[in-house]
C-alpha positions as CSV (number, residue, x, y, z in Angstrom):
1,M,129.8,114.5,79.8
2,R,129.1,113.1,76.4
3,A,125.8,113.6,74.5
4,L,124.6,111.9,71.4
5,I,121.9,113.5,69.2
6,T,120.4,111.2,66.6
7,G,119.1,113.0,63.6
8,I,121.3,116.0,64.2
9,N,120.8,117.3,60.7
10,G,117.1,117.9,61.4
11,F,115.5,121.1,62.4
12,V,115.8,120.7,66.2
13,G,119.1,118.8,66.1
14,R,121.2,121.8,65.1
15,Y,119.7,124.1,67.8
16,L,120.1,121.4,70.4
17,A,123.7,120.9,69.5
18,E,124.5,124.6,69.8
19,Y,122.8,124.7,73.2
20,L,124.7,121.7,74.5
21,L,128.0,123.0,73.3
22,A,127.3,126.2,75.1
23,K,127.0,124.0,78.3
24,N,130.5,122.6,77.6
25,I,129.1,119.2,76.8
26,E,130.9,117.0,74.3
27,V,128.4,116.5,71.4
28,Y,128.2,113.7,68.9
29,G,125.6,113.7,66.2
30,T,124.3,111.1,63.7
31,Y,122.8,112.0,60.4
32,F,121.3,110.3,57.3
33,G,121.1,112.0,54.0
34,D,122.6,115.4,53.1
35,M,124.6,117.2,55.8
36,N,126.8,120.3,55.6
37,E,129.4,119.4,58.2
38,D,130.7,123.0,58.3
39,E,127.4,124.0,60.0
40,L,128.4,122.1,63.1
41,S,132.2,122.1,63.0
42,E,132.4,121.6,66.8
43,V,130.3,118.4,66.7
44,N,131.6,114.9,66.2
45,L,129.5,113.8,63.2
46,L,128.8,110.2,62.1
47,R,126.6,109.0,59.3
48,M,124.1,106.4,60.5
49,D,120.9,104.8,59.2
50,I,118.7,104.4,62.3
51,S,116.9,101.6,60.5
52,N,120.1,99.5,60.3
53,Q,120.8,97.7,63.6
54,Y,124.5,97.0,62.7
55,E,125.1,100.7,62.1
56,V,123.4,101.7,65.3
57,D,125.4,99.2,67.3
58,K,128.6,100.4,65.9
59,V,127.9,104.1,66.7
60,I,126.7,103.4,70.3
61,K,129.7,101.2,71.1
62,K,132.1,103.8,69.7
63,I,130.6,106.8,71.5
64,Q,129.3,105.3,74.8
65,P,127.2,108.4,75.6
66,N,126.0,109.7,78.9
67,Y,123.0,111.3,77.3
68,V,121.0,110.3,74.2
69,F,118.6,112.7,72.6
70,H,116.7,110.6,70.0
71,L,115.5,113.1,67.3
72,A,116.0,110.9,64.2
73,A,112.5,110.5,62.7
74,Q,110.2,110.9,59.9
75,S,108.6,113.9,61.6
76,S,105.9,115.2,59.3
77,A,102.2,114.2,59.8
78,S,101.4,115.2,56.2
79,I,104.2,113.1,54.8
80,S,103.1,110.1,56.9
81,W,99.9,109.9,54.8
82,K,102.0,109.5,51.7
83,E,104.7,107.3,53.2
84,P,103.1,105.4,56.1
85,K,105.4,102.3,55.8
86,K,108.6,104.5,55.9
87,T,107.2,106.4,58.8
88,I,106.7,103.2,60.9
89,E,110.1,101.8,59.8
90,V,112.1,104.9,60.8
91,N,110.1,105.9,63.9
92,V,109.3,102.5,65.5
93,N,112.0,100.1,64.3
94,G,114.6,102.8,64.5
95,T,113.8,103.4,68.1
96,L,113.9,99.7,68.8
97,N,117.4,99.5,67.2
98,L,118.6,102.3,69.4
99,L,117.2,100.9,72.7
100,E,118.6,97.5,71.9
101,S,122.0,98.8,71.2
102,I,122.1,100.8,74.5
103,R,120.6,97.9,76.5
104,Q,123.4,95.6,75.3
105,L,126.1,98.2,76.0
106,D,124.7,98.6,79.6
107,N,126.4,101.9,80.2
108,K,123.5,103.4,82.2
109,C,123.1,106.5,79.9
110,R,119.9,108.6,80.0
111,I,117.7,108.5,76.9
112,L,115.2,111.1,75.9
113,L,112.7,109.9,73.3
114,I,111.0,112.7,71.5
115,G,107.3,112.0,70.9
116,S,104.6,114.4,69.7
117,S,101.4,116.0,70.7
118,E,99.9,114.3,67.6
119,E,99.7,111.2,69.8
120,Y,96.8,112.7,71.7
121,G,94.9,113.2,68.5
122,F,91.2,114.1,68.7
123,V,90.8,115.6,72.1
124,N,87.5,116.7,73.5
125,L,87.2,120.4,74.1
126,E,86.6,119.8,77.8
127,D,90.0,118.1,78.0
128,I,91.9,121.2,76.7
129,P,94.7,121.9,77.7
130,V,96.0,118.4,77.3
131,N,98.0,116.8,80.2
132,E,100.0,113.6,80.2
133,E,97.0,111.5,81.4
134,Q,95.0,112.2,78.3
135,S,93.8,109.2,76.3
136,L,95.4,108.7,72.9
137,K,93.3,109.0,69.8
138,P,95.8,109.3,66.9
139,G,94.7,111.0,63.7
140,N,97.5,110.1,61.3
141,P,100.1,107.4,60.7
142,Y,102.9,109.6,62.2
143,A,101.0,109.8,65.5
144,V,100.6,106.0,65.6
145,S,104.4,105.6,65.1
146,K,105.1,108.0,67.9
147,I,102.7,106.2,70.3
148,A,104.5,103.0,69.6
149,Q,107.8,104.7,70.2
150,S,106.7,106.1,73.6
151,M,105.2,102.7,74.7
152,I,108.4,100.8,73.7
153,G,110.4,103.3,75.7
154,Q,108.3,102.8,78.8
155,V,108.5,99.0,78.4
156,Y,112.3,99.1,78.2
157,A,112.4,101.4,81.3
158,R,110.3,98.9,83.3
159,A,111.6,95.6,81.9
160,Y,115.3,96.4,81.7
161,N,115.5,99.3,84.3
162,M,116.8,101.5,81.5
163,D,116.9,105.3,82.1
164,V,114.4,106.3,79.4
165,I,112.4,109.5,79.6
166,I,109.6,110.4,77.1
167,V,108.7,113.9,75.8
168,K,105.5,114.7,73.9
169,A,106.5,117.9,72.1
170,F,103.8,120.2,70.8
171,N,104.3,122.1,67.5
172,H,107.6,123.9,67.4
173,I,108.7,126.5,64.9
174,G,111.7,128.7,64.1
175,P,114.2,129.8,61.5
176,K,115.6,127.0,59.3
177,Q,112.6,124.7,59.6
178,S,111.6,122.7,56.5
179,P,108.8,124.3,54.4
180,T,106.8,121.0,54.8
181,F,105.6,122.6,58.0
182,V,102.9,125.3,57.9
183,V,104.7,128.4,59.4
184,S,107.8,127.8,57.4
185,D,105.7,127.1,54.3
186,F,103.7,130.3,54.6
187,S,106.9,132.3,55.3
188,K,108.9,130.9,52.4
189,R,106.1,131.6,49.9
190,I,105.6,135.1,51.2
191,A,109.3,135.8,50.8
192,E,109.2,134.4,47.2
193,I,106.2,136.6,46.4
194,E,108.0,139.7,47.8
195,K,110.9,138.9,45.4
196,G,108.6,138.4,42.4
197,K,109.5,134.7,42.1
198,I,105.9,133.5,42.3
199,P,102.5,135.3,41.8
200,P,101.1,137.2,44.8
201,V,98.6,134.5,45.6
202,L,98.9,132.2,48.7
203,K,97.1,128.9,48.3
204,V,96.2,127.4,51.7
205,G,94.6,124.4,53.4
206,N,92.6,124.3,56.6
207,L,93.0,127.6,58.5
208,E,90.6,126.7,61.4
209,A,92.9,124.1,63.1
210,E,94.3,125.4,66.3
211,R,97.8,124.5,67.4
212,D,100.2,125.1,70.3
213,F,103.3,126.7,68.8
214,T,106.6,127.0,70.7
215,D,109.9,128.5,69.5
216,V,112.5,125.8,68.8
217,R,115.0,127.7,71.0
218,D,112.7,127.3,73.9
219,I,112.1,123.6,73.0
220,V,115.8,122.7,73.2
221,R,116.1,124.3,76.6
222,A,113.3,122.1,77.8
223,Y,114.9,119.0,76.4
224,Y,118.1,119.7,78.3
225,E,116.3,120.4,81.6
226,I,114.2,117.2,81.2
227,I,117.2,114.9,80.5
228,L,118.9,116.4,83.7
229,K,115.9,116.3,86.0
230,G,113.2,114.0,84.5
231,K,112.2,110.7,86.1
232,K,112.8,107.4,84.5
233,G,109.8,106.1,82.5
234,E,107.9,109.3,82.9
235,V,106.2,111.3,80.1
236,Y,106.5,115.1,79.9
237,N,104.5,117.5,77.7
238,V,106.6,120.4,76.2
239,G,104.7,123.3,74.7
240,S,103.9,126.9,75.2
241,G,100.5,126.5,76.8
242,N,99.0,128.8,74.2
243,S,97.2,127.9,71.0
244,Y,96.6,129.8,67.8
245,K,94.4,129.2,64.8
246,I,96.4,128.8,61.6
247,Q,94.4,131.7,60.4
248,E,95.9,133.9,63.2
249,I,99.4,132.7,62.2
250,L,98.7,133.6,58.6
251,D,97.3,137.0,59.4
252,T,100.3,137.9,61.4
253,L,102.7,136.8,58.7
254,L,100.6,138.7,56.1
255,S,100.8,141.8,58.3
256,L,104.6,141.6,58.1
257,A,104.6,141.2,54.3
258,K,105.9,144.0,52.2
259,I,103.2,143.7,49.5
260,N,99.5,142.8,49.4
261,I,98.9,139.0,49.0
262,K,95.7,137.3,48.0
263,V,94.7,134.1,49.9
264,E,92.9,131.2,48.2
265,K,91.7,127.9,49.6
266,D,93.2,124.8,47.9
267,P,91.5,121.5,48.3
268,N,94.8,119.7,47.5
269,R,96.3,121.1,50.7
270,M,93.6,119.6,52.9
271,R,94.7,116.5,55.0
272,P,92.5,113.4,55.0
273,S,92.1,114.0,58.7
274,D,92.9,117.1,60.7
275,I,92.7,117.5,64.5
276,P,90.7,120.7,65.3
277,I,92.5,121.9,68.4
278,I,95.5,121.0,70.6
279,R,97.0,123.0,73.5
280,C,99.6,121.9,76.0
281,D,99.3,121.6,79.7
282,H,103.0,121.9,80.6
283,S,102.6,122.1,84.4
284,K,104.4,118.8,84.9
285,V,107.6,119.8,83.2
286,I,107.5,123.2,84.9
287,D,107.1,121.6,88.3
288,I,110.4,119.6,87.9
289,T,112.5,122.0,85.9
290,E,111.1,125.6,86.4
291,W,111.4,125.9,82.5
292,K,109.1,128.2,80.8
293,P,108.9,129.6,77.2
294,E,110.6,132.9,76.6
295,Y,110.0,133.7,72.9
296,K,106.7,135.5,72.0
297,I,104.9,134.2,68.9
298,E,105.3,137.5,67.1
299,K,109.1,137.4,67.5
300,T,109.3,133.8,66.3
301,L,107.1,134.5,63.2
302,S,109.2,137.6,62.3
303,D,112.4,135.6,62.7
304,V,111.1,132.8,60.4
305,L,110.0,135.2,57.7
306,N,113.3,137.1,57.8
307,Y,115.2,133.8,57.5
308,W,113.3,133.0,54.3
309,R,113.9,136.6,53.0
310,Q,117.6,135.9,53.3
311,T,117.4,132.4,51.8
312,V,115.1,132.4,48.8
């Protein structure tokens, strides 16, 4: 079997590639931007701009994959406020380019489109945990782009009988994640403070937001199970089923720190709009796959902090 991972140079792509290789699947990966090819020496790597239809056509025709994991995206909600046009271009038009290339090839591959819990947006407390039937109330441009991606995927599944499956992934964390995301950001700065590179003060934004965090190593297991067992055109939530205030995450990381660190609120770190709480109802994916998270939050946070201690 041959699998294509778009955006393999992203946070999740590397973990997914390693997992698929362990399953004896032939793995191809596309990347755009910087890529250390030595990191994934067993993967067939190709440079591709997902926003360029010609480049996407060329790659799909060359590989003719059995499975496609579409990870290529502008994946930060905070960055989407600064670059909304780029976010739409990459996440919406890029997905259209991919679906069109596969439709024209007509090789019957299974496609997993990776959406986000951000699509649900401002959920009423009585609707927590969130299931796949929840109405969509996006709170940022990134969420809007992922809603469009999911809807396009379902349209292509119905109109062209394409084997498209949609995932709405809740927050995932782990070693090697970009510091544009909150857990990695806290961990990196704590490691820098421990090494005396910056003063022992941690400036923070909103600590009251509550999020469902899942270890990336659990996330990629779910993706694999869903692409094997998911139903065409269906949407599946993937998350831990537990939620934590950002304050709890910070307190745990500070308890692991080797020195005392002062915390200060920074208005510049506040988003224009922030969703108060999100928690995953993952019963649908568990029903079809028997997948369940294995990593405890404390283990994941410790692994992230230790990664940055070795890196900074």
